[in-house]
C-alpha positions as CSV (number, residue, x, y, z in Angstrom):
1,M,2.8,2.4,-14.5
2,I,4.9,4.3,-17.1
3,V,7.3,2.4,-19.3
4,R,10.4,4.1,-20.6
5,G,9.9,3.6,-24.3
6,E,13.0,5.7,-25.1
7,Q,15.1,3.5,-22.8
8,I,13.9,0.3,-24.6
9,R,14.8,1.9,-27.9
10,A,18.2,2.9,-26.6
11,L,19.0,-0.5,-25.2
12,R,17.8,-2.2,-28.4
13,E,20.0,0.0,-30.6
14,E,22.9,-0.4,-28.2
15,R,22.7,-4.2,-28.7
16,G,22.4,-3.8,-32.5
17,Y,18.9,-5.1,-32.6
18,T,16.3,-4.0,-35.1
19,L,12.7,-3.6,-34.1
20,Q,12.0,-7.0,-35.7
21,D,14.9,-8.6,-33.9
22,L,13.6,-7.5,-30.5
23,A,10.0,-8.3,-31.4
24,K,11.1,-11.8,-32.2
25,R,13.3,-12.2,-29.1
26,S,10.5,-11.0,-26.8
27,N,7.7,-12.8,-28.7
28,L,5.8,-9.6,-29.4
29,S,4.3,-8.2,-32.6
30,L,6.4,-5.7,-34.4
31,S,3.7,-3.0,-34.4
32,Y,3.0,-3.5,-30.6
33,L,6.7,-3.1,-29.8
34,S,6.9,0.0,-32.0
35,E,4.0,1.6,-30.1
36,I,5.7,0.8,-26.7
37,E,8.9,2.5,-27.8
38,R,6.9,5.6,-29.0
39,G,5.0,5.7,-25.6
40,S,1.6,5.2,-27.2
41,K,1.1,1.8,-25.4
42,R,1.4,0.9,-21.8
43,P,2.4,-2.8,-21.6
44,S,1.5,-5.2,-18.9
45,L,4.1,-6.4,-16.4
46,K,4.2,-9.7,-18.3
47,T,5.3,-7.9,-21.4
48,I,7.9,-6.0,-19.4
49,D,9.2,-9.3,-18.2
50,K,9.6,-10.4,-21.8
51,L,11.4,-7.2,-22.9
52,A,13.7,-7.3,-19.9
53,A,14.7,-10.9,-20.6
54,A,15.2,-10.2,-24.3
55,L,17.4,-7.1,-23.5
56,N,19.1,-8.9,-20.5
57,V,18.3,-6.0,-18.0
58,A,16.4,-5.6,-14.8
59,K,12.7,-4.9,-15.2
60,T,13.1,-1.8,-13.1
61,Q,15.3,-0.2,-15.8
62,L,12.3,-0.1,-18.1
63,I,10.0,1.7,-15.7
64,K,10.0,5.4,-15.0
65,G,10.5,6.5,-11.4
66,D,10.8,4.4,-8.3
67,V,8.9,1.1,-8.2
68,T,7.0,2.4,-5.1
69,E,5.5,5.3,-7.1
70,T,4.4,3.4,-10.2
71,G,0.9,2.7,-9.1
72,L,1.5,-1.1,-9.4
73,S,-0.3,-3.6,-7.3
74,I,1.5,-5.0,-4.2
75,G,2.0,-8.3,-6.0
76,D,3.6,-6.6,-9.0
77,K,5.9,-4.5,-6.9
78,I,7.1,-7.6,-5.0
79,R,7.7,-9.4,-8.3
80,L,9.6,-6.4,-9.7
81,L,11.7,-6.0,-6.6
82,R,12.4,-9.7,-6.5
83,G,13.5,-9.8,-10.1
84,D,15.7,-6.8,-9.5
85,K,17.5,-8.6,-6.8
86,N,17.8,-11.8,-8.9
87,L,15.7,-13.8,-6.4
88,S,13.6,-16.7,-7.5
89,L,10.2,-17.3,-5.9
90,Q,11.7,-20.1,-3.8
91,D,14.5,-17.8,-2.6
92,L,12.2,-15.1,-1.4
93,A,9.7,-17.6,0.1
94,Q,12.5,-19.1,2.1
95,R,13.8,-15.6,3.2
96,A,10.3,-14.5,4.2
97,E,9.5,-17.9,5.8
98,I,6.3,-18.3,3.9
99,S,5.2,-21.0,1.5
100,L,6.1,-20.9,-2.2
101,S,2.5,-21.2,-3.3
102,Y,1.4,-18.4,-0.9
103,L,4.0,-16.0,-2.3
104,S,3.0,-17.0,-5.8
105,E,-0.6,-16.1,-5.1
106,I,0.4,-12.8,-3.6
107,E,2.4,-11.9,-6.7
108,R,-0.5,-12.9,-8.9
109,G,-2.9,-10.7,-6.9
110,S,-5.0,-13.7,-5.9
111,V,-4.6,-13.0,-2.2
112,Y,-3.9,-9.8,-0.1
113,P,-1.1,-10.4,2.5
114,S,-1.4,-9.4,6.1
115,L,0.9,-6.7,7.4
116,N,3.0,-9.3,9.2
117,T,3.5,-11.2,6.0
118,L,4.4,-8.0,4.2
119,K,7.0,-7.3,6.9
120,R,8.6,-10.7,6.2
121,I,8.6,-10.2,2.5
122,A,10.1,-6.7,2.9
123,F,12.8,-8.2,5.1
124,G,13.5,-10.8,2.5
125,L,13.8,-8.2,-0.2
126,E,15.9,-5.9,2.1
127,V,13.5,-3.0,1.6
128,S,11.0,-1.1,3.9
129,V,7.4,-2.1,4.1
130,S,6.4,1.3,2.8
131,S,8.4,0.5,-0.4
132,I,6.0,-2.3,-1.1
133,M,2.8,-0.7,0.1
134,G,3.5,2.7,-1.4
135,H,0.3,4.6,-1.9
136,E,-1.8,1.8,-0.5
137,G,-0.9,3.0,3.0
138,S,-1.9,6.6,2.2
139,L,-4.9,8.4,3.7
140,G,-6.7,8.4,0.4
141,H,-6.3,4.7,-0.2
142,K,-7.4,3.9,3.4
143,L,-10.5,6.1,3.0
144,K,-11.5,4.5,-0.3
145,A,-10.9,0.9,1.0
146,L,-13.0,1.6,4.1
147,R,-15.8,3.4,2.1
148,E,-16.1,0.5,-0.3
149,E,-16.0,-2.0,2.6
150,Y,-19.1,-0.1,4.0
151,G,-20.7,-0.2,0.6
152,L,-20.9,3.6,0.3
153,T,-20.5,5.7,-2.8
154,Q,-18.5,8.9,-2.7
155,A,-21.7,10.9,-2.8
156,Q,-23.3,8.9,0.1
157,L,-20.2,9.3,2.3
158,A,-20.1,13.0,1.4
159,G,-23.8,13.4,2.4
160,L,-23.3,11.7,5.7
161,A,-20.2,13.7,6.5
162,G,-21.6,17.0,5.4
163,V,-18.9,17.6,2.7
164,T,-19.0,17.6,-1.1
165,A,-18.6,14.4,-3.2
166,G,-15.8,16.2,-5.1
167,L,-13.8,16.7,-1.9
168,I,-14.1,13.0,-1.1
169,G,-12.9,12.1,-4.6
170,Q,-9.9,14.5,-4.3
171,I,-8.9,13.1,-0.9
172,E,-9.1,9.5,-2.2
173,H,-6.9,10.4,-5.2
174,G,-4.4,12.2,-3.0
175,K,-5.0,15.6,-4.7
176,V,-5.9,17.4,-1.4
177,Q,-5.2,16.8,2.3
178,P,-8.3,17.2,4.4
179,S,-8.4,19.6,7.4
180,L,-8.6,18.0,10.8
181,K,-12.3,19.1,11.1
182,T,-13.1,17.3,7.8
183,L,-11.2,14.2,8.9
184,E,-13.1,14.1,12.2
185,K,-16.4,14.3,10.3
186,I,-15.4,11.4,8.0
187,S,-14.1,9.4,10.9
188,E,-17.3,9.8,12.9
189,V,-19.3,8.5,9.9
190,M,-17.0,5.6,9.4
191,G,-16.9,4.7,13.1
192,V,-13.1,4.9,13.4
193,S,-10.6,7.2,15.1
194,P,-9.0,10.0,12.9
195,C,-5.7,8.3,13.8
196,Y,-6.7,5.3,11.6
197,F,-6.2,7.5,8.5
198,I,-2.9,9.2,9.5
199,M,-0.9,6.5,11.2
200,E,1.8,5.0,9.1
201,P,1.5,1.3,8.1
202,G,2.8,-0.9,10.9
203,A,2.6,1.8,13.5
204,V,0.0,0.0,15.5
205,D,1.9,-3.2,15.4
206,Q,5.0,-1.4,16.5
207,M,3.3,0.1,19.5
208,L,1.8,-3.3,20.4
209,S,5.3,-4.9,20.2
210,L,6.5,-2.5,22.9
211,M,3.8,-3.6,25.3
212,N,4.3,-6.4,27.7
213,P,2.1,-9.6,27.1
214,E,-0.2,-8.8,30.1
215,L,-1.0,-5.3,28.8
216,R,-1.7,-6.6,25.2
217,E,-4.0,-9.3,26.6
218,L,-5.8,-6.7,28.7
219,L,-6.3,-4.4,25.7
220,M,-7.9,-7.3,23.8
221,H,-10.5,-7.9,26.5
222,P,-14.1,-7.2,25.2
223,N,-14.8,-4.7,28.0
224,V,-11.7,-2.7,27.3
225,Q,-12.4,-2.8,23.6
226,S,-15.9,-1.3,24.3
227,V,-14.3,1.5,26.3
228,L,-11.8,2.2,23.6
229,N,-14.5,2.4,21.0
230,L,-16.4,5.0,23.1
231,I,-13.2,7.0,23.5
232,T,-12.6,7.3,19.8
233,N,-15.9,9.2,19.4
234,L,-15.1,11.8,22.1
235,N,-14.2,15.4,21.3
236,E,-11.2,17.1,22.7
237,K,-13.1,18.6,25.7
238,E,-14.7,15.3,26.6
239,L,-11.5,13.4,26.4
240,Q,-9.7,15.9,28.6
241,F,-12.5,15.5,31.2
242,I,-11.9,11.7,31.2
243,L,-8.1,12.1,31.5
244,N,-8.5,14.6,34.4
245,F,-10.8,12.1,36.1
246,I,-8.3,9.3,35.7
247,Q,-5.6,11.5,37.2
248,L,-7.8,12.3,40.2
249,F,-8.6,8.6,40.7
250,K,-4.9,7.7,40.6
251,K,-4.1,10.4,43.1
252,S,-6.8,9.2,45.5
253,E,-5.3,5.7,45.4
254,F,-2.2,6.9,47.0
255,N,-3.9,9.1,49.7
């Protein structure tokens, strides 16, 4: 997160405050505030809260770029967006139809909300889910989260997938986009479909919402899940063979 030190200075001077005045109003040390204005210190969100309150501006005015691109945690983004819309914790909790204590825990980073909860919060903030998730829905973030869940280092995953550790690191940091062939290798090692890494957050939920209840229930059946797991590991030629077989089977039913 990059704080706009020059903007803090400009707002301070616009209000006729000296460094000492603002330091006192925001309960910060004079030297620390001076370093923030010069850009040599990166304050915490709590410090930004204090400065925004002392200057009587929205916290988002003190941060460079869009909130979704700041690298903040989901909880911090929600807190910033909520403050920008002048909503209290209770206001947003009511809008999102979740408990006040749960929302508070999300903002503090004590818990990670489900996608359904994020949708409710986004609705309450009148923003998109991707505005809150930002880079956390990216291919690189998904890969890193899944790798760590499996307890693998970058080097171990690279060895299993037959690629370099440097490439894994670059993908996770969003510096390069892997080729389809590389993505297929990584997906095979991780036991997921390549689609897992490229589908937008909420896309699966959106598809499920379009299905009727009977079809959703059928897809959750253990036997169907086993078949789906096998399909995700098929190559293009094998999958085409299965699809052709299904077409032939369907035709035979009507003859």
